[in-house]
MARTORVEX-337895 format. One record per residue (C-alpha): residue number from 0; chain; y, z, x. Coordinates in Angstrom, 3 decimals. Each point is the difference from the previous one (the first is absolute). Layout:
N
NODE   num   chaine          y          z          x
NODE   NUM        A          Y          Z          X
...
END
This chain:
374
NODE   num   chaine          y          z          x
NODE     0        A    -15.051     24.209    -11.806
NODE     1        A      0.809     -3.719      0.427
NODE     2        A      3.613     -0.964      0.243
NODE     3        A      0.026     -3.823     -0.985
NODE     4        A      3.289     -2.007      0.408
NODE     5        A      0.601     -3.656     -0.499
NODE     6        A      1.526     -2.261      2.603
NODE     7        A      1.659     -3.315     -0.889
NODE     8        A      1.197     -2.414      2.591
NODE     9        A      1.513     -3.396     -0.089
NODE    10        A      1.402     -1.332      3.525
NODE    11        A      2.065     -2.886      0.995
NODE    12        A     -2.815     -2.566     -0.509
NODE    13        A      0.120      0.584     -3.560
NODE    14        A     -3.703     -0.853     -0.249
NODE    15        A     -1.053      2.801     -2.517
NODE    16        A      0.516      3.645     -0.865
NODE    17        A     -2.248      2.207      2.064
NODE    18        A     -1.319      2.959     -2.036
NODE    19        A     -2.156      3.049      1.062
NODE    20        A     -0.944      3.204     -1.139
NODE    21        A     -0.729      2.323      2.887
NODE    22        A     -1.041      3.591      0.379
NODE    23        A      2.368      2.013      2.098
NODE    24        A     -1.278      3.546     -0.883
NODE    25        A     -1.689      0.324      3.389
NODE    26        A      3.013     -1.942      1.929
NODE    27        A      0.315      2.414      2.736
NODE    28        A      1.493     -0.985      3.224
NODE    29        A     -2.205     -2.185      1.195
NODE    30        A     -2.424     -1.188     -2.847
NODE    31        A     -0.049     -3.088     -1.392
NODE    32        A      0.644     -0.650     -3.898
NODE    33        A     -2.866     -0.706     -2.060
NODE    34        A      0.763     -3.304     -1.945
NODE    35        A     -1.360      0.216     -3.439
NODE    36        A      0.541     -3.197     -1.323
NODE    37        A      1.853     -3.303      0.871
NODE    38        A      1.459     -2.544     -1.970
NODE    39        A      2.045     -3.411      0.832
NODE    40        A      2.091     -0.914     -2.732
NODE    41        A      1.332     -3.270     -0.137
NODE    42        A      3.781     -1.071     -0.994
NODE    43        A      0.290     -2.491     -2.839
NODE    44        A      1.593     -3.004      1.398
NODE    45        A      3.243     -0.039     -1.711
NODE    46        A      0.828      3.437      1.311
NODE    47        A     -1.209     -0.903      3.601
NODE    48        A      2.098     -2.693      0.060
NODE    49        A      2.791      1.942     -1.598
NODE    50        A     -0.543      2.756      2.721
NODE    51        A      0.552     -2.786      2.812
NODE    52        A      3.153     -1.242     -1.295
NODE    53        A      1.793      3.088     -0.294
NODE    54        A     -0.975      0.689      3.795
NODE    55        A      2.739     -2.455      0.855
NODE    56        A      3.646     -0.069     -1.510
NODE    57        A      0.273     -1.873     -3.037
NODE    58        A      1.846     -0.343     -3.509
NODE    59        A     -0.182      2.724     -2.462
NODE    60        A     -1.451      2.378      2.229
NODE    61        A      0.734      3.534     -1.768
NODE    62        A     -1.462     -1.519     -3.315
NODE    63        A     -2.790     -1.398      1.476
NODE    64        A     -0.584      3.415      2.264
NODE    65        A     -0.046      2.284     -2.906
NODE    66        A     -2.515     -2.381     -2.244
NODE    67        A     -2.335     -0.234      3.023
NODE    68        A      0.076      3.626      0.800
NODE    69        A     -1.412      0.871     -3.607
NODE    70        A     -2.600     -2.754      0.322
NODE    71        A     -1.239      0.780      3.070
NODE    72        A     -0.047      3.387     -1.210
NODE    73        A     -2.272     -0.996     -2.879
NODE    74        A     -2.274     -1.610      2.757
NODE    75        A     -0.390      2.960      2.116
NODE    76        A     -1.006      1.937     -3.388
NODE    77        A     -2.659     -2.369     -0.756
NODE    78        A     -1.139     -0.060      3.578
NODE    79        A     -0.656      4.039     -0.453
NODE    80        A     -1.505     -0.238     -3.299
NODE    81        A     -2.481     -2.318      1.603
NODE    82        A     -0.625      1.689      2.830
NODE    83        A     -0.972      3.241     -2.321
NODE    84        A     -2.246     -1.914     -1.917
NODE    85        A     -1.790     -1.240      2.852
NODE    86        A     -0.347      3.268      1.132
NODE    87        A     -1.015      1.415     -3.342
NODE    88        A      3.002      2.698      0.422
NODE    89        A      2.551      1.099     -2.589
NODE    90        A      3.895      0.327      0.675
NODE    91        A     -0.546      3.558      0.015
NODE    92        A     -2.263     -0.249      2.868
NODE    93        A      3.207     -0.742      2.396
NODE    94        A      2.689      2.180      1.130
NODE    95        A      2.228     -2.865      0.798
NODE    96        A      0.815     -3.684      1.067
NODE    97        A      1.523     -0.743      3.104
NODE    98        A      1.505     -3.644     -0.664
NODE    99        A      1.853     -1.611      2.883
NODE   100        A      1.199     -2.828     -2.418
NODE   101        A      0.558     -3.516      1.130
NODE   102        A      3.073     -0.311      2.491
NODE   103        A      2.370     -2.910     -0.827
NODE   104        A      2.493      0.853      2.359
NODE   105        A      0.088      2.443      3.057
NODE   106        A      3.580     -0.138      1.721
NODE   107        A     -0.059      3.293      2.287
NODE   108        A      2.549     -1.859      2.721
NODE   109        A      3.123     -0.579     -2.562
NODE   110        A      3.064      2.016     -0.477
NODE   111        A     -1.483      1.886     -2.720
NODE   112        A     -3.878      0.152      0.389
NODE   113        A     -2.350     -0.726     -3.032
NODE   114        A     -3.523     -0.681     -0.622
NODE   115        A     -1.196     -0.971     -3.446
NODE   116        A     -3.586      0.056     -1.584
NODE   117        A     -0.916     -1.280     -3.614
NODE   118        A     -2.609      1.203     -2.225
NODE   119        A      1.902      2.771     -2.199
NODE   120        A     -1.605      3.392      0.463
NODE   121        A      0.734      0.938     -3.144
NODE   122        A     -1.868     -2.467     -1.815
NODE   123        A     -3.122      0.629      2.412
NODE   124        A      0.434      3.928     -1.033
NODE   125        A      0.532     -0.912     -3.790
NODE   126        A     -3.034     -2.431     -0.037
NODE   127        A     -2.522      1.785      2.035
NODE   128        A      0.780      3.357     -1.171
NODE   129        A     -0.121      1.212      3.821
NODE   130        A      2.961      1.337      1.884
NODE   131        A      1.563     -2.503      2.374
NODE   132        A      1.500      0.084      3.467
NODE   133        A      2.163     -2.914      0.872
NODE   134        A      3.299     -1.273      2.023
NODE   135        A     -1.657      1.687      3.073
NODE   136        A      2.503     -1.907      2.248
NODE   137        A      3.664      0.593     -0.877
NODE   138        A     -0.202      4.005      0.908
NODE   139        A     -0.605     -0.926      3.645
NODE   140        A      2.655     -2.728     -0.141
NODE   141        A      2.246      2.787     -1.269
NODE   142        A     -0.694      2.074      2.851
NODE   143        A      1.223     -2.827      2.156
NODE   144        A     -3.447     -1.950      0.668
NODE   145        A     -1.431     -3.425     -0.769
NODE   146        A     -2.417      0.941     -2.837
NODE   147        A     -2.659     -1.240      1.889
NODE   148        A     -2.695     -0.049      1.184
NODE   149        A     -1.333      3.039     -1.930
NODE   150        A     -3.580     -0.151      0.610
NODE   151        A     -0.284      1.391      3.528
NODE   152        A      0.346      3.748     -1.270
NODE   153        A     -3.194     -0.891     -1.533
NODE   154        A     -1.402     -1.827      2.941
NODE   155        A      0.854      3.189      1.956
NODE   156        A     -1.742      1.992     -2.466
NODE   157        A     -3.449     -1.918     -0.063
NODE   158        A      0.102     -1.662      3.621
NODE   159        A      1.900      2.431      1.982
NODE   160        A     -2.127      1.230      2.914
NODE   161        A      0.400      2.339      3.359
NODE   162        A     -2.116     -2.025      1.779
NODE   163        A      0.790     -3.865     -0.574
NODE   164        A      3.216     -2.192      0.597
NODE   165        A     -0.110     -2.004     -3.277
NODE   166        A      1.707     -2.182     -2.059
NODE   167        A     -0.037     -0.872     -3.349
NODE   168        A      0.969     -3.636     -1.188
NODE   169        A      0.313     -0.824     -3.411
NODE   170        A     -0.126     -3.977     -0.129
NODE   171        A      1.563     -0.969     -3.793
NODE   172        A      2.439     -2.147     -0.611
NODE   173        A      1.963      1.796      2.603
NODE   174        A     -1.792      1.772      2.876
NODE   175        A      0.664      3.337      0.986
NODE   176        A     -0.900      2.531      2.375
NODE   177        A     -0.459      3.807      0.352
NODE   178        A     -0.459      1.544      3.358
NODE   179        A     -1.910      3.013      0.236
NODE   180        A     -0.193      1.419      3.513
NODE   181        A     -2.891      2.277      1.336
NODE   182        A      2.864      2.682      1.188
NODE   183        A      0.938      1.895     -3.496
NODE   184        A      3.309      0.493      1.953
NODE   185        A      0.764     -3.325     -0.418
NODE   186        A      1.717     -1.589     -3.111
NODE   187        A     -1.378     -2.147     -2.266
NODE   188        A      1.617     -3.327     -0.239
NODE   189        A     -0.305     -3.270     -2.089
NODE   190        A      1.956     -3.100     -0.900
NODE   191        A     -0.517     -3.424     -1.543
NODE   192        A     -1.058     -2.717      2.743
NODE   193        A      1.159     -2.859     -2.126
NODE   194        A     -2.170     -2.295     -2.017
NODE   195        A     -3.643      0.633     -0.360
NODE   196        A     -1.493     -2.326     -2.681
NODE   197        A      3.174     -1.200     -2.007
NODE   198        A      0.885     -3.026      2.013
NODE   199        A     -3.471     -1.275      0.560
NODE   200        A     -0.655      0.392     -3.941
NODE   201        A      3.193     -1.748     -0.838
NODE   202        A     -0.824     -2.826      2.414
NODE   203        A     -3.880     -0.345     -1.176
NODE   204        A      1.258     -0.329     -3.503
NODE   205        A      2.829     -2.440      0.673
NODE   206        A     -2.246     -2.378      2.164
NODE   207        A     -3.371      0.754     -0.615
NODE   208        A     -0.077      0.859     -3.774
NODE   209        A     -2.091      3.426      0.758
NODE   210        A      1.187      3.725     -0.865
NODE   211        A     -0.508      0.668      3.487
NODE   212        A     -1.620     -0.982      3.216
NODE   213        A     -3.798      1.260     -0.719
NODE   214        A     -1.380      1.666      2.989
NODE   215        A      2.746     -1.644      2.307
NODE   216        A     -2.080     -3.478      0.063
NODE   217        A      3.107     -1.734     -0.432
NODE   218        A      1.957      1.308      2.816
NODE   219        A     -3.195      0.285      1.946
NODE   220        A     -0.042     -3.991     -0.064
NODE   221        A      3.796     -0.603      1.128
NODE   222        A      1.487      0.866      3.100
NODE   223        A      3.020      1.915      0.471
NODE   224        A      2.976     -1.540      1.018
NODE   225        A      1.898      1.683      2.797
NODE   226        A      3.395     -1.423     -0.739
NODE   227        A     -0.118      0.978     -3.466
NODE   228        A     -1.541      3.629      0.971
NODE   229        A      2.853      0.454      2.236
NODE   230        A      2.491     -1.073     -2.416
NODE   231        A     -1.257      2.298     -2.614
NODE   232        A     -0.366      2.943      2.301
NODE   233        A      3.770     -0.079      1.233
NODE   234        A      0.863      1.445     -3.437
NODE   235        A      1.785      3.306      0.454
NODE   236        A     -2.016      2.003     -2.384
NODE   237        A     -2.638     -0.255      2.640
NODE   238        A      1.995      1.594      3.107
NODE   239        A      1.759      2.709     -2.275
NODE   240        A     -0.928      3.430      0.669
NODE   241        A     -1.524      2.635     -2.494
NODE   242        A      0.353      1.099     -2.752
NODE   243        A     -0.225     -3.332     -1.625
NODE   244        A     -1.366     -1.326     -3.300
NODE   245        A      0.333     -3.325     -1.742
NODE   246        A     -1.646     -2.151     -2.727
NODE   247        A     -0.284     -3.204     -2.041
NODE   248        A      4.072     -0.202      0.056
NODE   249        A     -0.330     -0.531      3.592
NODE   250        A     -3.219     -1.872      0.773
NODE   251        A     -0.558     -2.705     -2.498
NODE   252        A     -0.205     -3.973      0.210
NODE   253        A      3.622     -0.365      0.320
NODE   254        A     -0.129      1.932      3.253
NODE   255        A     -2.574     -2.034      1.372
NODE   256        A      1.602     -3.385     -1.280
NODE   257        A      3.188      0.871      1.809
NODE   258        A     -1.995      0.538      3.272
NODE   259        A     -1.813     -3.468     -0.496
NODE   260        A      3.242     -1.924     -0.790
NODE   261        A      1.346      1.236      2.999
NODE   262        A     -2.626     -1.047      2.169
NODE   263        A      0.389     -3.594     -1.726
NODE   264        A     -3.635     -0.844      1.176
NODE   265        A     -3.158     -1.215     -2.095
NODE   266        A     -2.559      2.674     -0.474
NODE   267        A     -3.459     -0.268     -1.173
NODE   268        A     -0.338      2.354     -3.018
NODE   269        A     -3.282      1.603      1.480
NODE   270        A      1.741      0.399      3.226
NODE   271        A      2.817      1.864     -1.829
NODE   272        A     -2.630      2.327     -1.375
NODE   273        A     -1.812      0.550      3.183
NODE   274        A      3.469      0.938      1.288
NODE   275        A      0.801      2.428     -3.049
NODE   276        A     -3.426      1.852      0.980
NODE   277        A      0.967      0.592      3.403
NODE   278        A      3.693      0.661     -0.663
NODE   279        A     -1.566      3.283     -2.152
NODE   280        A     -2.486      0.710      3.089
NODE   281        A      2.663     -0.279      2.682
NODE   282        A      2.764      2.239     -1.883
NODE   283        A     -2.675      2.491     -1.071
NODE   284        A     -1.444      0.107      3.870
NODE   285        A      3.315      0.078      1.557
NODE   286        A      1.230      3.001     -1.937
NODE   287        A     -3.050      1.950      0.370
NODE   288        A     -0.298     -0.882      4.069
NODE   289        A      4.050      1.131     -0.187
NODE   290        A     -0.392      3.183     -1.967
NODE   291        A     -3.339      1.027      0.297
NODE   292        A     -1.397     -1.221      3.554
NODE   293        A     -2.775      2.484     -0.160
NODE   294        A     -1.276     -0.778     -3.268
NODE   295        A     -4.196      0.144      0.496
NODE   296        A     -0.773     -0.817     -3.722
NODE   297        A      1.936     -2.529     -2.695
NODE   298        A     -0.794      1.225     -3.425
NODE   299        A      0.621     -3.215     -1.993
NODE   300        A      0.339     -0.009     -4.099
NODE   301        A      1.491     -2.204     -2.412
NODE   302        A     -1.068     -3.813     -0.932
NODE   303        A      0.570     -1.131      3.459
NODE   304        A     -3.633      1.435      0.990
NODE   305        A     -1.112     -2.927     -1.885
NODE   306        A      1.419     -2.509      2.391
NODE   307        A     -2.861     -0.253      2.517
NODE   308        A      2.326     -2.552      2.421
NODE   309        A      2.866      3.107     -0.164
NODE   310        A     -2.405      2.713      0.573
NODE   311        A     -1.835     -1.759      2.718
NODE   312        A      3.559     -1.103      1.969
NODE   313        A      1.110      4.015     -0.453
NODE   314        A     -3.103      0.951      1.692
NODE   315        A      0.484     -2.450      3.094
NODE   316        A      3.681      0.847      0.225
NODE   317        A     -0.675      3.409     -0.367
NODE   318        A     -3.027      0.130      2.557
NODE   319        A      0.293      3.778      1.084
NODE   320        A     -0.041      1.347     -3.202
NODE   321        A     -3.033     -0.030     -2.692
NODE   322        A      1.114     -1.768     -3.341
NODE   323        A     -1.948      0.884     -2.981
NODE   324        A      0.697      0.718     -3.661
NODE   325        A      0.841      2.829     -2.118
NODE   326        A     -3.606     -0.172     -1.216
NODE   327        A     -1.101      1.874      3.460
NODE   328        A      1.401      3.035     -1.855
NODE   329        A     -1.381     -0.481     -3.122
NODE   330        A      3.075     -1.307     -1.900
NODE   331        A      0.026     -3.564     -1.055
NODE   332        A      2.871     -2.110      1.604
NODE   333        A      0.795     -1.590     -3.361
NODE   334        A      0.779      3.058     -1.492
NODE   335        A      1.969      2.160      2.356
NODE   336        A      3.511     -0.764     -1.041
NODE   337        A     -0.966      0.956     -3.676
NODE   338        A     -1.805      3.200      1.074
NODE   339        A      3.216      0.800      1.806
NODE   340        A      2.111     -0.209     -2.789
NODE   341        A     -2.371      2.427     -2.080
NODE   342        A      0.355      2.589      2.672
NODE   343        A      3.764     -0.444      0.100
NODE   344        A     -0.127      0.926     -3.507
NODE   345        A     -1.823      3.157      0.810
NODE   346        A      2.520      0.790      2.704
NODE   347        A      2.715     -0.572     -2.749
NODE   348        A     -1.411      2.208     -2.390
NODE   349        A     -0.859      2.682      2.693
NODE   350        A      3.621     -0.015      1.072
NODE   351        A     -0.913     -1.347      3.620
NODE   352        A      1.801     -2.485      1.856
NODE   353        A     -1.457     -3.250      0.121
NODE   354        A      1.977     -2.127      2.733
NODE   355        A      0.236      0.185      3.809
NODE   356        A      3.571     -0.289      1.251
NODE   357        A     -1.207     -0.898      3.678
NODE   358        A     -1.458     -3.159     -1.970
NODE   359        A      2.527     -0.878     -2.730
NODE   360        A      3.396      1.621      1.814
NODE   361        A      0.847      2.217     -2.823
NODE   362        A      1.807      3.102      1.081
NODE   363        A     -2.502      2.329     -1.363
NODE   364        A     -3.366      0.336     -1.909
NODE   365        A      0.307     -0.635     -3.527
NODE   366        A     -2.088      0.190     -3.212
NODE   367        A     -0.813     -3.686     -1.150
NODE   368        A      0.077     -1.080     -3.635
NODE   369        A      0.960      0.772     -3.190
NODE   370        A     -2.100      1.623     -2.634
NODE   371        A     -0.403     -1.651     -3.348
NODE   372        A     -1.943      2.472     -2.683
NODE   373        A     -2.555     -1.700     -2.552
END
């Protein structure tokens, strides 16, 4: 009997809502989820801009947060309904929706840690008629964890192997890794390495009037500036020890501009972009070499797989490692995180823990997500 779940994911790039229907009925320990249908749902321009604005401190934040939470909930519901139409399925065919929401503030290291995702789950449940599981991060934070990254448990479910030292790398706005040792006695670890696409996208939009560096062609034409790269790599985040997680509130154009101003030099925009590309590569490769030096296979997913310059540089930096995408194991790299949140919804309904304490730093395993009935 099929057990269909919907996964909804919107990451730090805020480019679109990734929506998938996945059949988890045969999801035994090592089987790959079967994707039934996918849909990429764009944000209306005004909502996209409002989300970006809310990611940084500003005036009247509570009022804007409340209204935007409801608006984004409507967009997530619309994405789900469109997805169901494409699949020719009814709400009654779906057991539950797992909705990550849209992160607008992630502060795991303040005195009272918190993480806020908008996209009101009650709106989603009511408008779709489907039970919705959401707010996945705060249970882990309440248990003393970072609330991120949460996908390593799913990575371990699918890609853990007793025969291969493997790392799963997601390159979204932020890049994160999951280390999967060939030795089942070794704990699963994982953390955010730093910026993935977020700085490259912002710089490309600002100076080249493009949404992103398509195929990495622009950064390929530039030359990474060694002085700038050294300055950026001096940021304390890169030398801090896991567990650690980060987001747009830390790595943004203001962060980059501060370093550029401190250097007080003149940098060609295309060379800055090339430097940002190298920054992503270097920080990922450095952390893999440090925390998983015996890795023989790197599985890459997320939007960064489309950046050929980035992928080629990673293969050069990690020359003792086979760098491939999750497509090798029949899971499209564009949809891994959306599928993961469908899986996390199933875990919540099964009363099973969804976090890994050795990843997030939580004191113990917890069930993730609140359940919102239709």
